[in-house]
N, CA, C and O atoms as a printed pandas DataFrame, in Angstrom:
     atom_number atom_name residue_name chain_id  residue_number  x_coord  y_coord  z_coord
0              1         N          MET        A               1  117.688   77.101  103.190
1              2        CA          MET        A               1  116.366   77.386  102.629
2              3         C          MET        A               1  116.129   76.658  101.400
3              4         O          MET        A               1  117.058   76.448  100.620
4              5         N          ALA        A               2  114.834   76.219  101.149
5              6        CA          ALA        A               2  114.435   75.507  100.019
6              7         C          ALA        A               2  113.638   76.284   99.106
7              8         O          ALA        A               2  112.772   77.069   99.492
8              9         N          LEU        A               3  113.935   76.066   97.844
9             10        CA          LEU        A               3  113.001   76.936   96.721
10            11         C          LEU        A               3  111.869   76.252   96.377
11            12         O          LEU        A               3  111.949   75.038   96.559
12            13         N          VAL        A               4  110.753   76.698   95.898
13            14        CA          VAL        A               4  109.533   76.164   95.529
14            15         C          VAL        A               4  109.734   76.013   94.004
15            16         O          VAL        A               4  110.001   76.993   93.309
16            17         N          ASN        A               5  109.598   74.742   93.485
17            18        CA          ASN        A               5  109.636   74.229   92.175
18            19         C          ASN        A               5  108.480   74.277   91.331
19            20         O          ASN        A               5  108.398   73.384   90.487
20            21         N          HIS        A               6  107.546   75.157   91.385
21            22        CA          HIS        A               6  106.391   75.230   90.703
22            23         C          HIS        A               6  106.100   76.801   90.286
23            24         O          HIS        A               6  106.499   77.836   90.819
24            25         N          ARG        A               7  105.270   76.597   89.152
25            26        CA          ARG        A               7  104.976   77.924   88.716
26            27         C          ARG        A               7  103.669   78.581   89.484
27            28         O          ARG        A               7  102.714   77.873   89.804
28            29         N          VAL        A               8  103.709   79.905   89.734
29            30        CA          VAL        A               8  102.777   80.520   90.411
30            31         C          VAL        A               8  101.969   81.467   89.319
31            32         O          VAL        A               8  102.636   82.194   88.583
32            33         N          ASP        A               9  100.736   81.451   89.238
33            34        CA          ASP        A               9   99.954   82.119   88.337
34            35         C          ASP        A               9   99.549   83.390   89.041
35            36         O          ASP        A               9   99.457   83.333   90.268
36            37         N          VAL        A              10   99.265   84.667   88.354
37            38        CA          VAL        A              10   98.566   85.710   89.051
38            39         C          VAL        A              10   97.029   85.526   88.860
39            40         O          VAL        A              10   96.574   84.800   87.976
40            41         N          PRO        A              11   96.350   86.139   89.632
41            42        CA          PRO        A              11   94.965   85.956   89.469
42            43         C          PRO        A              11   94.321   86.545   88.151
43            44         O          PRO        A              11   93.328   86.023   87.645
44            45         N          VAL        A              12   94.943   87.669   87.619
45            46        CA          VAL        A              12   94.452   88.143   86.487
46            47         C          VAL        A              12   95.462   88.461   85.531
47            48         O          VAL        A              12   96.378   89.203   85.883
48            49         N          THR        A              13   95.424   87.987   84.325
49            50        CA          THR        A              13   96.360   88.352   83.297
50            51         C          THR        A              13   95.854   89.338   82.175
51            52         O          THR        A              13   94.670   89.263   81.850
52            53         N          ILE        A              14   96.600   90.170   81.622
53            54        CA          ILE        A              14   96.059   91.075   80.569
54            55         C          ILE        A              14   97.204   90.641   79.200
55            56         O          ILE        A              14   98.429   90.719   79.103
56            57         N          ASP        A              15   96.202   90.202   78.333
57            58        CA          ASP        A              15   97.008   89.875   77.000
58            59         C          ASP        A              15   97.143   91.285   76.099
59            60         O          ASP        A              15   96.251   91.856   75.472
60            61         N          GLU        A              16   98.465   91.632   76.236
61            62        CA          GLU        A              16   98.929   93.074   75.702
62            63         C          GLU        A              16   98.445   93.023   74.242
63            64         O          GLU        A              16   97.874   94.016   73.790
64            65         N          SER        A              17   98.617   92.029   73.538
65            66        CA          SER        A              17   98.058   92.041   72.121
66            67         C          SER        A              17   96.913   92.295   71.719
67            68         O          SER        A              17   96.673   92.665   70.569
68            69         N          LEU        A              18   95.838   92.085   72.843
69            70        CA          LEU        A              18   94.359   92.503   72.578
70            71         C          LEU        A              18   94.107   93.857   73.246
71            72         O          LEU        A              18   93.049   94.448   73.032
72            73         N          CYS        A              19   95.018   94.347   74.024
73            74        CA          CYS        A              19   94.829   95.377   75.003
74            75         C          CYS        A              19   94.831   96.667   73.951
75            76         O          CYS        A              19   95.649   96.676   73.031
76            77         N          ILE        A              20   93.971   97.652   74.107
77            78        CA          ILE        A              20   93.912   98.905   73.443
78            79         C          ILE        A              20   94.774   99.745   74.028
79            80         O          ILE        A              20   94.762   99.786   75.258
80            81         N          ASP        A              21   95.697  100.588   73.292
81            82        CA          ASP        A              21   96.479  101.680   73.874
82            83         C          ASP        A              21   95.556  102.713   74.404
83            84         O          ASP        A              21   94.653  103.243   73.755
84            85         N          GLY        A              22   95.896  102.977   75.775
85            86        CA          GLY        A              22   95.244  104.050   76.533
86            87         C          GLY        A              22   93.869  103.726   76.887
87            88         O          GLY        A              22   93.185  104.583   77.446
88            89         N          CYS        A              23   93.391  102.563   76.615
89            90        CA          CYS        A              23   92.127  102.078   77.470
90            91         C          CYS        A              23   92.302  101.781   78.817
91            92         O          CYS        A              23   93.110  100.945   79.220
92            93         N          THR        A              24   91.480  102.521   79.610
93            94        CA          THR        A              24   91.573  102.349   81.166
94            95         C          THR        A              24   90.346  101.870   81.725
95            96         O          THR        A              24   90.158  102.145   82.910
96            97         N          LEU        A              25   89.379  101.140   81.055
97            98        CA          LEU        A              25   88.158  100.423   81.638
98            99         C          LEU        A              25   88.463   99.559   82.594
99           100         O          LEU        A              25   87.866   99.684   83.664
100          101         N          CYS        A              26   89.278   98.676   82.469
101          102        CA          CYS        A              26   89.435   97.639   83.459
102          103         C          CYS        A              26   90.228   98.336   84.664
103          104         O          CYS        A              26   89.853   98.011   85.791
104          105         N          VAL        A              27   91.075   99.077   84.581
105          106        CA          VAL        A              27   91.734   99.932   85.693
106          107         C          VAL        A              27   90.656  100.663   86.594
107          108         O          VAL        A              27   90.646  100.650   87.825
108          109         N          ASP        A              28   89.772  101.286   85.786
109          110        CA          ASP        A              28   88.867  102.227   86.324
110          111         C          ASP        A              28   87.862  101.414   87.459
111          112         O          ASP        A              28   87.556  101.886   88.554
112          113         N          VAL        A              29   87.545  100.443   87.076
113          114        CA          VAL        A              29   86.750   99.436   87.917
114          115         C          VAL        A              29   87.173   98.686   88.749
115          116         O          VAL        A              29   86.356   98.066   89.431
116          117         N          CYS        A              30   88.449   98.521   88.940
117          118        CA          CYS        A              30   88.891   97.741   89.865
118          119         C          CYS        A              30   89.033   98.252   91.327
119          120         O          CYS        A              30   89.844   99.104   91.689
120          121         N          PRO        A              31   88.143   97.621   92.105
121          122        CA          PRO        A              31   88.110   98.382   93.515
122          123         C          PRO        A              31   89.402   97.960   94.370
123          124         O          PRO        A              31   89.612   98.521   95.445
124          125         N          LEU        A              32   90.230   97.010   93.904
125          126        CA          LEU        A              32   91.365   96.962   94.842
126          127         C          LEU        A              32   92.643   97.614   94.296
127          128         O          LEU        A              32   93.725   97.448   94.859
128          129         N          ASP        A              33   92.495   98.368   93.175
129          130        CA          ASP        A              33   93.706   98.860   92.421
130          131         C          ASP        A              33   94.686   97.987   92.112
131          132         O          ASP        A              33   95.867   98.266   92.318
132          133         N          SER        A              34   94.279   96.790   91.565
133          134        CA          SER        A              34   95.345   95.916   91.397
134          135         C          SER        A              34   95.700   95.936   89.907
135          136         O          SER        A              34   96.603   95.196   89.515
136          137         N          LEU        A              35   95.130   96.636   89.155
137          138        CA          LEU        A              35   95.513   96.844   87.859
138          139         C          LEU        A              35   96.186   98.202   87.696
139          140         O          LEU        A              35   96.046   99.031   88.595
140          141         N          ALA        A              36   96.892   98.482   86.634
141          142        CA          ALA        A              36   97.651   99.879   86.434
142          143         C          ALA        A              36   97.840   99.917   84.906
143          144         O          ALA        A              36   97.721   98.969   84.130
144          145         N          ILE        A              37   98.176  101.272   84.607
145          146        CA          ILE        A              37   98.629  101.316   83.200
146          147         C          ILE        A              37   99.992  101.658   83.143
147          148         O          ILE        A              37  100.505  102.595   83.755
148          149         N          ASP        A              38  100.735  100.638   82.163
149          150        CA          ASP        A              38  102.261  100.824   82.066
150          151         C          ASP        A              38  102.686  102.106   81.341
151          152         O          ASP        A              38  102.430  102.324   80.157
152          153         N          PRO        A              39  103.284  102.847   82.064
153          154        CA          PRO        A              39  103.637  104.015   81.128
154          155         C          PRO        A              39  104.445  103.893   79.894
155          156         O          PRO        A              39  104.359  104.799   79.064
156          157         N          GLN        A              40  105.178  102.933   79.686
157          158        CA          GLN        A              40  106.125  102.596   78.594
158          159         C          GLN        A              40  105.147  101.940   77.507
159          160         O          GLN        A              40  105.241  102.373   76.358
160          161         N          THR        A              41  104.353  101.076   77.739
161          162        CA          THR        A              41  103.567  100.517   76.698
162          163         C          THR        A              41  102.097  100.978   76.591
163          164         O          THR        A              41  101.316  100.507   75.764
164          165         N          ASP        A              42  101.757  101.995   77.547
165          166        CA          ASP        A              42  100.342  102.462   77.441
166          167         C          ASP        A              42   99.129  101.394   77.522
167          168         O          ASP        A              42   97.997  101.604   77.087
168          169         N          LYS        A              43   99.512  100.363   78.076
169          170        CA          LYS        A              43   98.453   99.136   78.290
170          171         C          LYS        A              43   98.433   98.757   79.699
171          172         O          LYS        A              43   99.315   99.032   80.513
172          173         N          ALA        A              44   97.342   98.094   79.929
173          174        CA          ALA        A              44   97.187   97.644   81.222
174          175         C          ALA        A              44   98.027   96.405   81.733
175          176         O          ALA        A              44   98.473   95.596   80.920
176          177         N          TYR        A              45   98.228   96.274   83.035
177          178        CA          TYR        A              45   98.897   95.122   83.352
178          179         C          TYR        A              45   98.420   95.005   85.090
179          180         O          TYR        A              45   97.918   95.951   85.697
180          181         N          MET        A              46   98.689   93.690   85.681
181          182        CA          MET        A              46   98.336   93.561   87.036
182          183         C          MET        A              46   99.496   93.782   87.821
183          184         O          MET        A              46  100.351   92.897   87.857
184          185         N          HIS        A              47   99.671   95.006   88.557
185          186        CA          HIS        A              47  100.885   95.323   89.318
186          187         C          HIS        A              47  101.081   94.846   90.783
187          188         O          HIS        A              47  102.143   94.893   91.405
188          189         N          VAL        A              48   99.785   94.340   91.274
189          190        CA          VAL        A              48   99.902   93.579   92.502
190          191         C          VAL        A              48   98.865   92.282   92.454
191          192         O          VAL        A              48   97.787   92.243   91.861
192          193         N          ASP        A              49   99.415   91.353   93.151
193          194        CA          ASP        A              49   98.685   90.028   92.809
194          195         C          ASP        A              49   97.486   89.812   94.042
195          196         O          ASP        A              49   97.137   88.692   94.416
196          197         N          GLU        A              50   96.929   91.093   94.594
197          198        CA          GLU        A              50   96.017   90.737   95.585
198          199         C          GLU        A              50   94.594   91.019   94.800
199          200         O          GLU        A              50   94.109   92.143   94.670
200          201         N          CYS        A              51   94.057   89.890   94.339
201          202        CA          CYS        A              51   92.622   89.809   93.400
202          203         C          CYS        A              51   91.693   88.884   94.190
203          204         O          CYS        A              51   92.117   87.829   94.662
204          205         N          TRP        A              52   90.615   89.224   94.312
205          206        CA          TRP        A              52   89.556   88.421   94.810
206          207         C          TRP        A              52   88.369   88.189   93.929
207          208         O          TRP        A              52   87.300   87.709   94.305
208          209         N          TYR        A              53   88.691   88.613   92.620
209          210        CA          TYR        A              53   87.775   88.336   91.398
210          211         C          TYR        A              53   86.369   89.110   91.894
211          212         O          TYR        A              53   85.600   88.537   92.665
212          213         N          CYS        A              54   86.134   90.282   91.453
213          214        CA          CYS        A              54   84.775   90.832   91.593
214          215         C          CYS        A              54   84.313   90.781   90.273
215          216         O          CYS        A              54   83.101   90.586   90.184
216          217         N          GLY        A              55   84.957   90.906   89.173
217          218        CA          GLY        A              55   84.464   90.509   87.715
218          219         C          GLY        A              55   84.421   91.777   86.941
219          220         O          GLY        A              55   84.624   91.697   85.730
220          221         N          PRO        A              56   84.158   93.055   87.530
221          222        CA          PRO        A              56   84.089   94.092   86.515
222          223         C          PRO        A              56   85.382   94.250   85.628
223          224         O          PRO        A              56   85.205   94.765   84.524
224          225         N          CYS        A              57   86.640   93.879   85.967
225          226        CA          CYS        A              57   87.581   94.073   85.012
226          227         C          CYS        A              57   87.546   93.141   83.707
227          228         O          CYS        A              57   87.907   93.519   82.593
228          229         N          ALA        A              58   87.108   92.001   83.984
229          230        CA          ALA        A              58   86.888   91.014   82.738
230          231         C          ALA        A              58   85.505   91.567   82.091
231          232         O          ALA        A              58   85.420   91.685   80.869
232          233         N          ALA        A              59   84.621   91.842   82.795
233          234        CA          ALA        A              59   83.044   92.386   82.196
234          235         C          ALA        A              59   83.370   93.693   81.388
235          236         O          ALA        A              59   82.694   93.872   80.375
236          237         N          ARG        A              60   84.271   94.580   81.694
237          238        CA          ARG        A              60   84.255   95.881   80.928
238          239         C          ARG        A              60   85.294   95.834   79.938
239          240         O          ARG        A              60   85.486   96.838   79.253
240          241         N          CYS        A              61   85.989   94.805   79.772
241          242        CA          CYS        A              61   87.006   94.910   78.722
242          243         C          CYS        A              61   86.467   94.547   77.323
243          244         O          CYS        A              61   86.003   93.418   77.158
244          245         N          PRO        A              62   86.502   95.523   76.200
245          246        CA          PRO        A              62   85.940   95.435   75.158
246          247         C          PRO        A              62   86.504   94.419   74.096
247          248         O          PRO        A              62   85.905   94.079   73.076
248          249         N          THR        A              63   87.722   93.998   74.483
249          250        CA          THR        A              63   88.430   93.166   73.511
250          251         C          THR        A              63   88.631   91.804   74.210
251          252         O          THR        A              63   89.135   90.911   73.529
252          253         N          GLY        A              64   88.341   91.575   75.321
253          254        CA          GLY        A              64   88.563   90.227   76.061
254          255         C          GLY        A              64   89.884   90.125   76.338
255          256         O          GLY        A              64   90.323   89.013   76.043
256          257         N          ALA        A              65   90.714   90.902   76.813
257          258        CA          ALA        A              65   92.218   90.937   76.895
258          259         C          ALA        A              65   92.279   90.526   78.381
259          260         O          ALA        A              65   93.327   89.992   78.745
260          261         N          VAL        A              66   91.228   90.714   79.354
261          262        CA          VAL        A              66   91.514   90.207   80.645
262          263         C          VAL        A              66   90.930   88.741   80.814
263          264         O          VAL        A              66   89.835   88.352   80.409
264          265         N          THR        A              67   91.923   87.983   81.520
265          266        CA          THR        A              67   91.832   86.687   81.847
266          267         C          THR        A              67   91.658   86.368   83.346
267          268         O          THR        A              67   92.546   86.790   84.087
268          269         N          ILE        A              68   90.775   85.775   83.821
269          270        CA          ILE        A              68   90.690   85.436   85.177
270          271         C          ILE        A              68   91.358   84.018   85.374
271          272         O          ILE        A              68   90.986   83.091   84.654
272          273         N          ASN        A              69   92.365   83.818   86.361
273          274        CA          ASN        A              69   93.041   82.474   86.596
274          275         C          ASN        A              69   92.783   82.129   88.072
275          276         O          ASN        A              69   93.688   81.959   88.888
276          277         N          MET        A              70   91.424   82.037   88.352
277          278        CA          MET        A              70   91.249   81.542   89.778
278          279         C          MET        A              70   90.308   80.191   89.840
279          280         O          MET        A              70   89.192   80.164   89.322
280          281         N          PRO        A              71   90.767   79.307   90.390
281          282        CA          PRO        A              71   90.066   77.985   90.203
282          283         C          PRO        A              71   88.831   78.253   91.111
283          284         O          PRO        A              71   87.761   77.813   90.690
284          285         N          TYR        A              72   88.832   78.896   92.265
285          286        CA          TYR        A              72   87.503   78.969   93.056
286          287         C          TYR        A              72   87.067   80.496   93.002
287          288         O          TYR        A              72   87.689   81.316   93.678
288          289         N          LEU        A              73   86.131   80.833   92.299
289          290        CA          LEU        A              73   85.720   82.226   92.195
290          291         C          LEU        A              73   84.920   82.708   93.243
291          292         O          LEU        A              73   83.813   82.200   93.416
292          293         N          LEU        A              74   85.349   83.680   94.020
293          294        CA          LEU        A              74   84.417   84.316   94.974
294          295         C          LEU        A              74   83.617   85.161   94.377
295          296         O          LEU        A              74   84.078   86.001   93.604
296          297         N          ARG        A              75   82.167   85.063   94.668
297          298        CA          ARG        A              75   81.377   85.987   94.154
298          299         C          ARG        A              75   80.325   86.554   95.223
299          300         O          ARG        A              75   79.519   87.424   94.895
């Protein structure tokens, strides 16, 4: 079996340094439940990589901690 030798990025990343402890705005508006709150850090993270970019997670983040990494945005 061959291994893939390239990096795969998830569609949405959360910058924990910008994420506010206990803030759930991006998690609350995600229709696919792709985002969750990490119980250890109390910050958001992407727990599944099934995102088709609807936009509310990035739009609702007050600090800009949510980054969208999709080359072709579906709107």
